[in-house]
C-alpha positions in Angstrom: 4.3 -13.4 0.6 6.6 -14.4 -2.2 5.4 -15.3 -5.7 6.5 -18.8 -6.9 4.4 -19.0 -10.0 1.7 -17.6 -12.2 -1.3 -19.4 -13.5 -1.3 -18.9 -17.3 -4.5 -20.8 -18.3 -6.6 -23.9 -17.9 -5.2 -27.2 -19.3 -7.7 -29.7 -20.5 -11.2 -30.1 -19.2 -10.4 -31.7 -15.7 -9.6 -28.5 -13.9 -5.8 -28.5 -14.4 -3.9 -25.3 -15.1 -0.6 -24.4 -16.7 1.7 -22.6 -14.3 4.8 -20.5 -15.3 7.2 -21.0 -12.4 8.9 -18.0 -10.7 11.2 -20.2 -8.7 14.3 -22.3 -9.1 12.7 -24.8 -6.8 9.7 -25.7 -8.8 9.8 -29.4 -8.2 9.6 -28.9 -4.5 7.1 -26.0 -4.6 4.7 -27.8 -6.9 4.7 -31.3 -5.5 1.4 -33.0 -4.6 0.3 -32.0 -1.0 1.9 -28.6 -1.2 -0.2 -25.6 -0.2 0.0 -22.3 -2.1 -1.8 -19.0 -1.5 -3.7 -16.9 -4.0 -5.2 -13.5 -3.6 -8.6 -13.0 -5.2 -11.8 -11.1 -4.3 -9.8 -9.1 -1.7 -8.8 -12.1 0.4 -6.1 -14.8 0.6 -7.1 -18.4 -0.3 -5.2 -21.6 0.1 -4.9 -24.1 -2.7 -3.6 -27.6 -2.2 -1.9 -29.4 -5.1 -3.2 -32.9 -5.8 -1.2 -33.6 -9.0 1.6 -32.0 -10.9 4.1 -32.6 -13.7 6.7 -30.5 -15.5 6.1 -30.0 -19.2 8.4 -27.8 -21.4 9.5 -25.5 -18.7 6.0 -25.0 -17.3 4.0 -27.0 -14.8 0.6 -28.7 -15.3 -1.0 -28.6 -11.9 -4.3 -29.9 -10.4 -5.7 -28.4 -7.3 -8.1 -29.9 -4.7 -11.6 -28.7 -5.4 -10.9 -27.5 -9.0 -12.5 -30.1 -11.2 -13.6 -28.5 -14.4 -12.3 -26.1 -17.0 -14.7 -23.5 -15.7 -13.3 -23.8 -12.2 -9.8 -23.6 -13.6 -10.7 -20.5 -15.7 -11.4 -18.6 -12.5 -7.7 -19.0 -11.6 -6.3 -17.6 -14.8 -3.6 -14.9 -14.2 -3.4 -15.4 -10.5 -0.1 -15.5 -8.7 0.8 -18.5 -6.5 2.5 -17.4 -3.3 4.2 -18.8 -0.2 5.1 -17.1 3.1 8.6 -15.4 2.9 9.7 -17.5 5.9 9.2 -20.7 3.8 12.0 -19.7 1.4 15.0 -22.0 1.3 18.3 -20.4 2.4 20.6 -19.7 -0.5 24.3 -20.1 -0.7 26.8 -17.3 -1.0 26.4 -15.2 -4.2 22.8 -16.4 -4.8 19.9 -14.0 -4.5 16.1 -14.2 -4.7 14.7 -12.1 -7.5 12.5 -10.1 -5.1 15.6 -9.2 -3.1 17.1 -7.5 -6.2 14.1 -5.3 -7.0 14.7 -1.8 -5.7 18.5 -2.0 -5.6 20.5 0.9 -7.1 22.7 0.0 -10.1 25.9 1.9 -10.6 29.0 1.4 -12.7 32.5 0.7 -11.3 33.2 4.3 -12.2 30.4 5.5 -9.9 27.8 6.5 -12.6 24.3 5.7 -11.5 22.4 3.6 -14.1 19.1 3.4 -12.2 17.1 1.2 -9.9 16.2 -2.5 -10.5 12.5 -2.6 -11.4 12.4 -6.4 -11.9 14.3 -9.3 -13.3 13.4 -10.8 -16.7 14.2 -14.4 -17.7 12.9 -14.7 -21.3 16.3 -14.4 -22.9 17.8 -17.5 -21.2 20.0 -15.4 -18.9 18.6 -13.3 -16.1 18.3 -9.6 -17.1 18.1 -6.8 -14.6 15.4 -4.4 -15.9 16.8 -1.1 -14.6 14.7 2.0 -14.6 17.0 5.0 -15.3 16.8 8.6 -16.3 16.9 7.7 -20.0 14.4 4.8 -19.8 14.9 1.1 -19.1 18.3 -0.5 -19.4 18.6 -4.3 -19.6 21.7 -5.6 -17.8 22.7 -9.3 -18.0 22.9 -10.6 -14.4 26.2 -12.5 -15.0 29.5 -12.4 -13.0 31.6 -10.6 -15.6 29.2 -7.7 -15.7 27.7 -7.6 -12.2 30.8 -7.3 -10.1 29.3 -6.9 -6.7 25.8 -7.1 -5.1 25.8 -5.3 -1.7 22.5 -6.0 -0.1 23.4 -4.0 3.0 24.0 -0.9 1.0 21.3 -1.6 -1.6 23.7 -1.4 -4.5 24.7 -3.6 -7.5 28.0 -2.5 -9.0 28.4 -3.3 -12.7 31.3 -3.2 -15.1 29.5 -3.1 -18.5 31.2 -3.6 -21.8 31.5 -0.4 -23.8 28.1 0.6 -25.1 26.0 -1.9 -23.2 24.1 0.6 -21.2 23.5 2.9 -24.1 22.6 0.1 -26.5 20.0 -1.3 -24.1 18.2 1.8 -23.1 14.5 1.6 -24.0 11.9 4.3 -23.6 9.5 3.7 -20.7 
């Protein structure tokens, strides 16, 4: 299963929720009639979208059978998922975030920076959060820095500007 969004909180008193998307295809994933999976109480459940609209980068979604703020509150914090085989194929040079996690990051000189823990989007540009020997390093996932992504070898080769790795190290 692949996460396509996270339920942030209830919205209004009719059972709608605010969803933070974890997908570039939010309009397709969150359209009325779409079925999404959640994991709660040690089991998978299916939710069907009956209404949705984008609002300020997030989605307001209503699910079948969720009709009150109390019902919606039970969904707070849950991940919305789809089967991995339902993912759309990507073009050359494009990657799903979950495919990048676990890849080793090294410089063009061969120095190992660490391993991609996750990808962060809060800064407006995707940042690889790389766990290294000296803490976390934030590496912008942009072409001038990320020179090569080799999925077969499990490596991302970067050519960071001078001081980028050292300046972005944060204690874990």
